[in-house]
C-alpha positions as CSV (number, residue, x, y, z in Angstrom):
1,M,-16.8,-15.5,-156.5
2,E,-18.4,-18.7,-155.5
3,P,-21.5,-19.9,-157.4
4,V,-24.7,-20.1,-155.4
5,T,-28.3,-21.0,-156.2
6,Y,-31.1,-19.2,-154.4
7,T,-34.8,-20.1,-153.9
8,M,-37.0,-17.0,-154.1
9,D,-40.1,-16.2,-152.2
10,L,-42.3,-13.1,-151.7
11,Q,-43.4,-12.8,-148.1
12,H,-46.3,-10.5,-147.4
13,F,-46.5,-8.5,-144.2
14,A,-50.0,-7.4,-143.4
15,G,-49.1,-4.9,-140.7
16,V,-47.2,-2.8,-143.2
17,N,-49.0,-4.0,-146.4
18,E,-45.7,-4.8,-148.1
19,A,-44.3,-7.9,-149.8
20,H,-40.6,-8.6,-149.2
21,L,-38.3,-10.5,-151.5
22,V,-36.7,-13.4,-149.6
23,L,-33.7,-15.3,-151.1
24,R,-32.5,-18.5,-149.5
25,S,-29.4,-20.6,-150.2
26,D,-28.8,-24.2,-149.2
27,A,-25.7,-23.4,-147.3
28,Q,-23.8,-20.4,-145.9
29,T,-21.7,-18.6,-148.5
30,E,-18.3,-16.9,-148.0
31,R,-19.7,-13.7,-149.5
32,E,-22.7,-13.3,-147.2
33,G,-21.3,-15.0,-144.1
34,P,-23.5,-16.5,-141.4
35,Q,-27.2,-15.6,-141.8
36,E,-30.3,-16.9,-140.0
37,D,-31.6,-19.8,-142.2
38,N,-29.2,-18.7,-145.0
39,K,-31.6,-16.0,-146.1
40,Q,-31.5,-12.5,-147.3
41,T,-34.6,-10.2,-147.2
42,Y,-35.2,-7.2,-149.4
43,S,-38.0,-4.7,-148.8
44,P,-39.5,-2.3,-151.4
45,R,-39.1,1.4,-151.2
46,A,-41.5,3.8,-152.9
47,P,-39.9,6.6,-155.0
48,G,-38.9,9.5,-152.7
49,R,-39.0,7.3,-149.6
50,S,-35.9,7.2,-147.5
51,L,-33.7,4.1,-147.8
52,I,-33.1,4.3,-144.1
53,D,-35.8,3.9,-141.5
54,N,-35.2,6.8,-139.2
55,P,-37.0,7.1,-135.8
56,P,-40.1,9.2,-135.8
57,G,-39.3,12.9,-135.7
58,I,-35.8,12.5,-137.0
59,T,-35.0,14.3,-140.3
60,T,-31.7,14.2,-142.2
61,G,-32.4,16.6,-145.0
62,F,-32.2,13.9,-147.6
63,E,-35.8,12.5,-147.3
64,N,-37.1,13.9,-150.6
65,K,-34.0,14.0,-152.7
66,P,-33.9,11.7,-155.8
67,I,-31.6,8.7,-155.8
68,R,-29.0,8.9,-158.6
């Protein structure tokens, strides 16, 4: 695996009242491939909240199951 150094930033989104973790590298990496501005964004999820954003009204049956 190739070594890479990231800069880290927390970006706040007022509309959803969340802070997302943003990691940026100086150049594209083989592992992550082409990304806009060489960045990866990670958003928080509250315990019990689905890891997938389903459209309103769609239920999967896994919404309130714990992640193991």
